Every structure is written in C-alpha cells, then in structure tokens.
TIRO-2110 file (N, C-alpha, C; in Angstrom, 1 decimal):
// TIRO-2110
85.2, 94.4, 111.1, N, 1, A
86.2, 94.4, 112.2, CA, 1, A
85.5, 94.6, 113.5, C, 1, A
86.0, 93.9, 114.5, N, 2, A
85.5, 94.0, 115.8, CA, 2, A
86.1, 95.2, 116.5, C, 2, A
85.6, 95.7, 117.6, N, 3, A
86.1, 96.9, 118.3, CA, 3, A
87.5, 96.7, 118.7, C, 3, A
87.9, 95.5, 119.2, N, 4, A
89.3, 95.3, 119.7, CA, 4, A
90.2, 95.3, 118.5, C, 4, A
89.8, 94.8, 117.4, N, 5, A
90.6, 94.8, 116.2, CA, 5, A
90.8, 96.2, 115.7, C, 5, A
89.8, 97.0, 115.7, N, 6, A
89.9, 98.4, 115.3, CA, 6, A
90.8, 99.2, 116.2, C, 6, A
90.7, 98.9, 117.5, N, 7, A
91.5, 99.6, 118.4, CA, 7, A
93.0, 99.3, 118.2, C, 7, A
93.3, 98.0, 118.0, N, 8, A
94.7, 97.6, 117.7, CA, 8, A
95.2, 98.2, 116.4, C, 8, A
94.3, 98.3, 115.4, N, 9, A
94.7, 98.8, 114.1, CA, 9, A
95.0, 100.3, 114.2, C, 9, A
94.2, 101.0, 115.1, N, 10, A
94.4, 102.4, 115.2, CA, 10, A
95.8, 102.7, 115.9, C, 10, A
96.1, 101.8, 116.9, N, 11, A
97.4, 101.9, 117.6, CA, 11, A
98.6, 101.7, 116.6, C, 11, A
98.4, 100.7, 115.7, N, 12, A
99.4, 100.5, 114.7, CA, 12, A
99.5, 101.7, 113.7, C, 12, A
98.3, 102.2, 113.3, N, 13, A
98.3, 103.3, 112.4, CA, 13, A
99.0, 104.6, 113.0, C, 13, A
98.8, 104.8, 114.3, N, 14, A
99.4, 106.0, 114.9, CA, 14, A
100.9, 105.8, 114.9, C, 14, A
101.4, 104.6, 115.2, N, 15, A
102.9, 104.4, 115.2, CA, 15, A
103.4, 104.5, 113.8, C, 15, A
102.7, 104.0, 112.8, N, 16, A
103.1, 104.1, 111.4, CA, 16, A
103.1, 105.6, 110.9, C, 16, A
102.1, 106.3, 111.3, N, 17, A
102.0, 107.7, 110.9, CA, 17, A
103.1, 108.6, 111.5, C, 17, A
103.5, 108.2, 112.7, N, 18, A
104.6, 109.0, 113.3, CA, 18, A
105.9, 108.8, 112.6, C, 18, A
106.1, 107.7, 111.9, N, 19, A
107.3, 107.5, 111.1, CA, 19, A
107.3, 108.3, 109.8, C, 19, A
106.2, 108.7, 109.3, N, 20, A
106.1, 109.5, 108.1, CA, 20, A
106.3, 111.0, 108.3, C, 20, A
106.4, 111.7, 107.2, N, 21, A
106.6, 113.1, 107.2, CA, 21, A
105.4, 113.8, 106.6, C, 21, A
105.1, 115.0, 107.0, N, 22, A
104.0, 115.8, 106.3, CA, 22, A
102.9, 116.1, 107.3, C, 22, A
101.7, 116.4, 106.7, N, 23, A
100.5, 116.7, 107.5, CA, 23, A
100.0, 115.5, 108.3, C, 23, A
99.7, 115.7, 109.5, N, 24, A
99.2, 114.6, 110.4, CA, 24, A
98.0, 113.9, 109.9, C, 24, A
97.0, 114.6, 109.4, N, 25, A
95.8, 114.0, 108.9, CA, 25, A
96.1, 113.2, 107.7, C, 25, A
96.9, 113.7, 106.8, N, 26, A
97.2, 112.9, 105.6, CA, 26, A
98.0, 111.6, 106.0, C, 26, A
98.9, 111.8, 106.9, N, 27, A
99.7, 110.6, 107.4, CA, 27, A
98.8, 109.5, 108.0, C, 27, A
97.9, 110.0, 108.8, N, 28, A
96.9, 109.0, 109.5, CA, 28, A
96.1, 108.4, 108.4, C, 28, A
95.6, 109.1, 107.5, N, 29, A
94.7, 108.6, 106.4, CA, 29, A
95.5, 107.5, 105.7, C, 29, A
96.7, 107.8, 105.3, N, 30, A
97.5, 106.8, 104.5, CA, 30, A
97.9, 105.6, 105.4, C, 30, A
98.2, 105.8, 106.6, N, 31, A
98.6, 104.7, 107.5, CA, 31, A
97.4, 103.8, 107.7, C, 31, A
96.2, 104.4, 108.0, N, 32, A
95.0, 103.6, 108.3, CA, 32, A
94.6, 102.8, 107.0, C, 32, A
94.7, 103.5, 105.9, N, 33, A
94.3, 102.8, 104.6, CA, 33, A
95.2, 101.6, 104.4, C, 33, A
96.5, 101.8, 104.6, N, 34, A
97.4, 100.7, 104.3, CA, 34, A
97.1, 99.5, 105.3, C, 34, A
96.8, 99.8, 106.6, N, 35, A
96.5, 98.8, 107.5, CA, 35, A
95.2, 98.1, 107.2, C, 35, A
94.2, 98.8, 106.7, N, 36, A
92.9, 98.1, 106.2, CA, 36, A
93.2, 97.2, 105.1, C, 36, A
94.0, 97.6, 104.1, N, 37, A
94.4, 96.8, 103.0, CA, 37, A
95.1, 95.5, 103.5, C, 37, A
96.0, 95.7, 104.4, N, 38, A
96.8, 94.6, 105.0, CA, 38, A
95.8, 93.6, 105.7, C, 38, A
94.8, 94.2, 106.4, N, 39, A
93.8, 93.3, 107.1, CA, 39, A
93.1, 92.5, 106.1, C, 39, A
92.6, 93.1, 105.0, N, 40, A
91.8, 92.4, 104.0, CA, 40, A
92.7, 91.4, 103.2, C, 40, A
94.0, 91.6, 103.1, N, 41, A
94.9, 90.7, 102.4, CA, 41, A
95.1, 89.4, 103.2, C, 41, A
94.9, 89.5, 104.5, N, 42, A
95.1, 88.3, 105.4, CA, 42, A
93.8, 87.4, 105.3, C, 42, A
92.7, 88.0, 104.9, N, 43, A
91.4, 87.2, 104.8, CA, 43, A
91.5, 86.2, 103.7, C, 43, A
90.7, 85.1, 103.8, N, 44, A
90.6, 84.2, 102.7, CA, 44, A
89.9, 84.8, 101.5, C, 44, A
90.3, 84.5, 100.3, N, 45, A
89.8, 85.1, 99.1, CA, 45, A
88.3, 84.8, 99.0, C, 45, A
87.6, 85.9, 98.6, N, 46, A
86.1, 85.8, 98.3, CA, 46, A
85.8, 87.0, 97.4, C, 46, A
84.6, 87.0, 96.9, N, 47, A
84.2, 88.1, 96.0, CA, 47, A
84.1, 89.4, 96.8, C, 47, A
83.6, 89.3, 98.1, N, 48, A
83.5, 90.5, 98.9, CA, 48, A
84.9, 91.1, 99.2, C, 48, A
85.8, 90.2, 99.5, N, 49, A
87.2, 90.7, 99.9, CA, 49, A
87.8, 91.4, 98.6, C, 49, A
87.6, 90.8, 97.5, N, 50, A
88.2, 91.4, 96.3, CA, 50, A
87.6, 92.7, 96.0, C, 50, A
86.2, 92.8, 96.2, N, 51, A
85.6, 94.1, 96.0, CA, 51, A
86.1, 95.2, 97.0, C, 51, A
86.3, 94.8, 98.2, N, 52, A
86.8, 95.7, 99.2, CA, 52, A
88.2, 96.2, 98.9, C, 52, A
89.0, 95.3, 98.4, N, 53, A
90.4, 95.6, 98.0, CA, 53, A
90.4, 96.5, 96.8, C, 53, A
89.5, 96.3, 95.8, N, 54, A
89.5, 97.1, 94.7, CA, 54, A
88.9, 98.5, 95.0, C, 54, A
88.0, 98.6, 96.0, N, 55, A
87.6, 99.9, 96.5, CA, 55, A
88.7, 100.7, 97.2, C, 55, A
89.7, 100.0, 97.7, N, 56, A
90.8, 100.7, 98.3, CA, 56, A
92.0, 100.8, 97.4, C, 56, A
91.7, 100.8, 96.1, N, 57, A
92.6, 101.0, 95.0, CA, 57, A
93.8, 100.0, 95.0, C, 57, A
93.5, 98.8, 95.4, N, 58, A
94.5, 97.7, 95.3, CA, 58, A
94.4, 97.1, 93.9, C, 58, A
95.5, 97.0, 93.2, N, 59, A
95.5, 96.5, 91.8, CA, 59, A
95.2, 95.0, 91.7, C, 59, A
94.7, 94.6, 90.6, N, 60, A
94.5, 93.1, 90.3, CA, 60, A
95.9, 92.4, 90.5, C, 60, A
96.9, 93.0, 90.0, N, 61, A
98.3, 92.4, 90.1, CA, 61, A
98.7, 92.1, 91.5, C, 61, A
98.4, 93.1, 92.4, N, 62, A
98.8, 92.9, 93.8, CA, 62, A
97.9, 91.8, 94.5, C, 62, A
96.6, 91.8, 94.1, N, 63, A
95.7, 90.8, 94.7, CA, 63, A
96.2, 89.4, 94.2, C, 63, A
96.5, 89.3, 92.9, N, 64, A
96.9, 88.0, 92.3, CA, 64, A
98.2, 87.5, 93.0, C, 64, A
99.1, 88.5, 93.2, N, 65, A
100.4, 88.1, 93.8, CA, 65, A
100.2, 87.6, 95.2, C, 65, A
99.3, 88.3, 96.0, N, 66, A
99.1, 88.0, 97.4, CA, 66, A
98.4, 86.6, 97.5, C, 66, A
97.5, 86.3, 96.7, N, 67, A
96.8, 85.0, 96.7, CA, 67, A
97.4, 83.9, 95.8, C, 67, A
98.5, 84.2, 95.2, N, 68, A
99.2, 83.3, 94.4, CA, 68, A
98.3, 82.7, 93.3, C, 68, A
97.7, 83.6, 92.5, N, 69, A
96.9, 83.1, 91.4, CA, 69, A
97.1, 84.1, 90.2, C, 69, A
96.6, 83.8, 89.1, N, 70, A
96.8, 84.7, 87.9, CA, 70, A
95.7, 85.8, 88.0, C, 70, A
96.0, 86.9, 87.2, N, 71, A
95.1, 88.0, 87.2, CA, 71, A
93.8, 87.6, 86.6, C, 71, A
93.9, 86.8, 85.6, N, 72, A
92.6, 86.3, 84.9, CA, 72, A
91.7, 85.6, 85.9, C, 72, A
92.4, 84.8, 86.8, N, 73, A
91.6, 84.0, 87.8, CA, 73, A
90.9, 85.0, 88.8, C, 73, A
91.6, 86.1, 89.1, N, 74, A
91.1, 87.0, 90.1, CA, 74, A
89.9, 87.7, 89.4, C, 74, A
90.1, 88.1, 88.1, N, 75, A
89.0, 88.8, 87.4, CA, 75, A
87.8, 87.9, 87.3, C, 75, A
88.0, 86.6, 87.0, N, 76, A
86.8, 85.7, 86.9, CA, 76, A
86.2, 85.5, 88.2, C, 76, A
87.0, 85.4, 89.3, N, 77, A
86.5, 85.3, 90.6, CA, 77, A
85.7, 86.5, 91.0, C, 77, A
86.1, 87.7, 90.6, N, 78, A
85.4, 88.9, 90.9, CA, 78, A
84.0, 88.9, 90.1, C, 78, A
83.9, 88.3, 89.0, N, 79, A
82.7, 88.4, 88.1, CA, 79, A
81.6, 87.3, 88.6, C, 79, A
82.0, 86.5, 89.5, N, 80, A
81.0, 85.4, 89.9, CA, 80, A
79.9, 86.1, 90.7, C, 80, A
END
C-alpha cells in the first residue's frame, strides 16, 4: 500500500470503529483488519494475494465466492 492509500484506509477505519461498541483498541484493530481484507479482495487473484488473505483468516469459501471460482480451484491456485 502507498502512503496515501494507508492514510485513506485509516480514515475509513476510524469512522468504522466509531460505529462499533467496546474497547477502542479492539475496535480499531477489527476495523483496520476488515479494511485490509477488503483491499486485498479488490486486487486481481494471485498466489500472493491468496496467501495474504489466508494470513488474515479469510476462508477459502469467502475467497472462492469473491473471485467466482470453486474452492478446489483456489486451493490449486494456492499450491502453484
């Protein structure tokens, strides 16, 4: 991510965290994590993107649904 993209993401994360309830640090962590996942989901599919999504605990099912492919195709794409 570039600096400008990160700055815009932080602004979105703050507004999203303000809508949630609970501890501020936990809300910010959840909001920023969801924005990072959203950012990666907008990228074209590649092995690196799939690995980053899996590191952020995104399921194969959600990845497959986002990229309109089967879970088996995502798993084989990940093994390349």
